C-alpha positions as CSV (number, residue, x, y, z in Angstrom):
1,M,96.6,77.3,80.0
2,R,98.5,77.5,83.3
3,R,99.8,80.9,82.3
4,A,96.3,82.2,81.5
5,I,94.9,80.9,84.8
6,A,97.8,82.5,86.8
7,M,97.3,85.8,84.9
8,F,93.6,85.9,85.9
9,R,94.4,84.9,89.5
10,G,96.8,87.8,89.7
11,G,94.1,90.2,88.8
12,T,96.0,92.0,86.2
13,A,93.8,90.7,83.4
14,W,90.8,92.3,85.0
15,L,92.5,95.6,85.0
16,V,93.2,95.2,81.2
17,A,89.6,94.3,80.5
18,A,88.3,97.2,82.6
19,M,90.5,99.8,80.9
20,L,89.7,98.5,77.4
21,S,85.9,98.5,78.2
22,I,86.1,102.1,79.4
23,S,87.9,103.1,76.2
24,I,85.4,101.4,74.0
25,W,82.5,102.8,76.0
26,A,83.9,106.3,75.8
27,V,84.3,106.2,72.0
28,A,81.1,104.4,71.3
29,T,78.8,106.6,73.4
30,P,76.3,108.3,71.1
31,C,76.4,112.0,70.8
32,P,73.3,114.1,71.7
33,A,71.0,114.9,68.9
34,Q,71.7,118.0,66.9
35,L,69.4,121.0,66.9
36,E,67.3,121.5,63.8
37,P,66.4,125.1,62.9
38,G,62.7,125.8,63.1
39,P,60.5,127.6,60.6
40,N,61.3,131.0,62.1
41,G,65.1,130.6,61.9
42,A,65.6,129.8,65.6
43,A,66.7,126.5,66.9
44,D,64.1,124.0,68.1
45,L,64.5,122.3,71.4
46,A,63.5,118.7,70.9
47,N,61.7,116.8,73.6
48,P,63.1,113.2,73.5
49,A,60.0,111.8,75.3
50,S,57.3,113.0,73.0
51,G,59.2,113.9,69.8
52,S,57.7,117.4,69.8
53,A,59.6,120.7,70.0
54,T,58.9,124.3,71.0
55,T,60.1,126.9,68.6
56,A,61.6,130.0,70.1
57,G,59.8,133.2,69.1
58,A,56.9,131.3,67.5
59,E,53.2,131.6,68.7
60,G,52.3,128.3,70.3
61,P,54.0,125.0,70.1
62,A,55.3,123.9,66.8
63,T,56.3,120.5,65.7
64,A,60.0,120.2,64.9
65,T,61.1,118.3,61.9
66,P,63.3,115.4,63.1
67,L,66.8,115.2,61.8
68,S,67.3,112.7,59.0
69,D,69.7,109.9,59.2
70,D,72.1,111.6,56.8
71,A,72.1,114.8,58.9
72,R,73.1,113.0,62.1
73,I,76.6,111.7,62.8
74,P,76.3,107.9,63.2
75,T,77.9,107.0,66.5
76,K,76.1,103.7,67.2
77,D,79.0,101.4,66.5
78,L,82.7,101.6,66.4
79,W,83.0,101.2,62.6
80,S,80.8,104.2,61.9
81,I,82.9,106.3,64.3
82,V,86.1,105.3,62.6
83,R,84.6,106.0,59.2
84,E,83.2,109.4,60.1
85,G,86.3,110.5,62.0
86,G,88.4,110.8,58.8
87,P,91.6,109.2,57.7
88,L,93.5,110.1,60.9
89,M,91.3,107.6,62.7
90,I,93.2,104.8,61.0
91,P,96.6,105.5,62.8
92,I,94.6,105.9,66.1
93,V,93.1,102.5,65.6
94,V,96.5,101.1,64.8
95,C,97.8,102.6,68.1
96,S,95.0,101.0,70.0
97,L,95.9,97.6,68.5
98,I,99.6,98.0,69.3
99,L,98.6,99.0,72.9
100,L,96.5,95.9,73.3
101,A,99.2,93.6,72.0
102,F,102.0,94.9,74.2
103,V,99.8,95.3,77.3
104,L,98.9,91.6,77.1
105,E,102.5,90.6,76.4
106,R,103.8,92.6,79.4
107,T,101.0,91.4,81.6
108,I,102.1,87.8,81.0
109,S,105.9,88.5,81.0
110,L,105.9,90.5,84.3
111,R,104.0,88.0,86.4
112,R,105.9,87.5,89.7
113,G,105.8,83.7,89.3
114,R,107.7,84.1,86.0
115,V,110.2,86.7,87.1
116,I,110.8,85.4,90.6
117,P,109.7,81.7,90.9
118,G,109.0,81.2,94.6
119,P,109.8,77.5,94.9
120,F,113.1,77.8,93.0
121,V,114.3,80.8,95.1
122,K,113.4,79.2,98.4
123,R,115.1,75.9,97.5
124,F,118.2,77.5,96.1
125,L,118.8,79.8,99.0
126,K,118.1,77.0,101.5
127,Q,120.6,74.7,99.9
128,L,123.2,77.4,99.7
129,R,122.9,78.2,103.5
130,E,123.1,74.5,104.4
131,G,126.1,73.9,102.1
132,E,124.4,71.4,99.9
133,L,125.5,73.0,96.7
134,D,128.9,73.7,95.2
135,R,129.7,76.1,92.4
136,D,129.0,73.8,89.5
137,E,125.7,72.5,90.9
138,A,124.5,76.0,91.6
139,L,125.3,77.1,88.1
140,A,123.5,74.1,86.7
141,L,120.4,74.9,88.7
142,C,120.3,78.5,87.6
143,K,120.8,77.7,84.0
144,A,118.1,75.0,84.1
145,N,115.6,77.5,85.6
146,G,116.3,80.4,83.2
147,S,114.2,83.0,85.0
148,P,115.4,86.6,85.5
149,V,116.2,86.0,89.1
150,A,118.2,82.9,88.1
151,E,120.2,85.0,85.7
152,V,121.2,87.3,88.5
153,F,122.1,84.3,90.7
154,T,124.2,83.0,87.8
155,G,126.4,86.1,87.8
156,A,126.9,85.9,91.5
157,V,127.7,82.1,91.5
158,R,130.4,82.7,88.8
159,K,132.2,84.8,91.4
160,W,132.0,82.0,94.0
161,G,134.7,82.5,96.7
162,R,135.6,86.0,95.5
163,P,135.4,89.0,97.8
164,A,132.0,90.4,98.5
165,V,132.7,93.5,96.4
166,E,133.2,91.5,93.3
167,V,130.2,89.3,93.9
168,E,128.0,92.4,94.4
169,Q,129.3,94.0,91.3
170,A,128.4,90.8,89.3
171,I,124.9,91.0,90.7
172,I,124.7,94.7,89.7
173,D,125.9,94.0,86.1
174,N,123.5,91.1,85.6
175,G,120.7,93.0,87.3
176,E,121.1,95.8,84.8
177,R,120.7,93.4,81.9
178,V,117.6,91.8,83.6
179,T,116.1,95.3,84.2
180,N,116.5,96.1,80.5
181,G,114.6,92.9,79.7
182,L,111.8,93.6,82.1
183,R,111.4,97.2,80.8
184,R,111.2,96.0,77.2
185,Y,108.3,97.4,75.2
186,L,107.4,99.9,78.0
187,R,108.7,102.7,75.7
188,V,106.2,101.6,73.1
189,I,103.3,101.9,75.5
190,N,104.6,105.3,76.5
191,G,104.9,106.3,72.9
192,V,101.3,105.3,72.2
193,A,100.2,107.5,75.2
194,T,102.1,110.4,73.7
195,V,101.3,110.0,70.0
196,A,97.6,109.1,70.2
197,P,96.3,112.5,71.6
198,L,98.5,114.3,69.1
199,L,96.9,112.4,66.2
200,G,93.5,113.2,67.6
201,L,94.3,116.9,67.8
202,L,95.6,116.9,64.3
203,G,92.4,115.2,63.1
204,T,90.3,117.8,64.9
205,V,92.2,120.7,63.3
206,V,92.0,119.1,59.8
207,G,88.3,118.4,60.3
208,M,87.5,122.0,61.4
209,I,89.4,123.4,58.5
210,R,87.3,121.3,56.2
211,A,84.1,122.2,58.0
212,F,84.8,126.0,57.6
213,N,85.7,125.5,54.0
214,D,82.5,123.7,53.4
215,I,80.5,126.5,55.0
216,A,82.4,129.2,53.0
217,T,81.8,127.4,49.7
218,A,78.1,126.6,50.5
219,D,77.2,130.1,51.6
220,A,75.5,128.7,54.7
221,M,76.1,131.5,57.2
222,G,72.4,131.2,58.2
223,R,72.6,127.5,58.8
224,P,74.7,126.9,61.9
225,E,73.7,123.2,61.9
226,L,76.2,122.6,59.1
227,L,79.0,124.1,61.3
228,A,77.9,122.0,64.3
229,A,77.9,118.9,62.3
230,G,81.4,119.5,60.9
231,I,82.8,120.3,64.3
232,S,81.2,117.2,65.8
233,Q,82.8,115.0,63.2
234,A,86.2,116.7,63.8
235,L,86.0,116.2,67.6
236,L,85.6,112.4,67.1
237,T,89.3,112.1,66.5
238,T,90.2,113.9,69.7
239,A,87.8,111.7,71.7
240,A,89.3,108.6,70.0
241,G,92.9,109.7,70.7
242,L,92.3,110.4,74.3
243,S,90.4,107.1,74.7
244,V,93.6,105.3,73.6
245,A,96.1,107.6,75.3
246,I,94.6,107.6,78.8
247,P,94.7,103.7,79.3
248,A,98.2,103.7,77.7
249,L,99.5,106.1,80.3
250,I,97.9,104.2,83.1
251,F,99.3,100.9,81.9
252,Y,102.8,102.5,81.5
253,L,102.8,103.8,85.1
254,F,101.5,100.4,86.4
255,F,104.2,98.4,84.6
256,V,107.0,100.7,85.6
257,S,106.1,100.5,89.2
258,R,105.8,96.7,88.9
259,V,109.3,96.4,87.4
260,D,110.7,98.6,90.2
261,R,109.2,96.3,92.8
262,L,110.5,93.2,91.2
263,I,114.0,94.7,90.9
264,I,114.0,95.6,94.6
265,D,113.0,92.0,95.5
266,I,115.7,90.5,93.2
267,D,118.4,92.8,94.7
268,A,117.4,91.7,98.2
269,M,117.7,88.0,97.2
270,G,121.0,88.6,95.5
271,Q,122.3,90.1,98.7
272,E,121.5,86.9,100.5
273,V,123.5,85.0,98.0
274,V,126.5,87.3,98.5
275,N,126.3,86.7,102.2
276,V,126.7,83.0,101.6
277,I,129.2,82.6,98.8
278,A,131.5,85.6,99.3
279,A,135.1,84.9,100.4
280,E,134.6,86.6,103.7
281,E,131.9,84.0,104.5
282,L,133.8,81.0,103.2
283,G,137.0,82.0,104.8
284,E,138.8,82.2,101.5
285,S,140.9,84.9,99.9
286,K,140.8,85.9,96.3
287,V,144.6,86.1,95.8
288,P,147.3,84.6,98.1
289,A,149.4,87.1,100.0
290,P,152.3,88.4,98.0
291,K,155.7,86.9,99.0
292,S,158.6,89.1,99.8
293,R,161.6,89.1,97.5
294,R,163.9,87.7,100.2
295,S,161.6,84.7,100.9
296,S,161.3,83.9,97.2
297,Q,165.1,83.9,96.9
298,H,165.4,81.5,99.8
299,E,162.8,79.2,98.2
300,S,164.6,79.3,94.9
301,A,168.0,78.5,96.5
302,A,166.4,75.6,98.3
């Protein structure tokens, strides 16, 4: 419950809800009514207010026959869109579910309070500066916390009293492992942003091929409404693919930038640890100065 409250306070959940609402609205928006050919072979322009239509080339107004429910493409609900879009709508729906799952997971995992706990960092750095911690106590605190920033601190504390170069290298090594963990699943989101529009385009091509084949076999060159209906059905997959790909790309860029900001902050905090526990600060040397051969012989003789 606390994690959910923190997520909503951070505002990221509102971004998730907004993008998903836009995607569902874009897919579920009804298409405009198709044109029904009039009695003279020309298309009738329907008047949505009165339900009447004027036939081009006809003498006087003529009442257009409204399209039947079977002639229109049902776009009132999401299930009808998936059903009319063809079999390639199924992998697009699967991509949308994968995107939703990983976006929620990354939204929770990349919260700043989880990656860089403020109270722990402040208390840890303060105790280090004031000399209240030794090596073992600092390691115990980092292992007890278990956050990504604590893992970076653990690598630095293990090099306690070593030269600053070694401590910084330990921070870099642990930072790379932490970065890989923070960037986990981002490739999946990027993959959804790449694959979803391709699936939509493939569904459109397959649907248009089927529409033209139906026209060729039905000998319906004088009935363009059949072609329009087939193309409309084919374009549903493209609309669905783009509705999934656009939010996926936005979330991918958002999470990448968030990870970069967190890594920059962790690196700055790690540098503060180096300035406290490095040998140059503690007045210690890594290895004692090598003795000359003559002095070692004197000591052995003594």
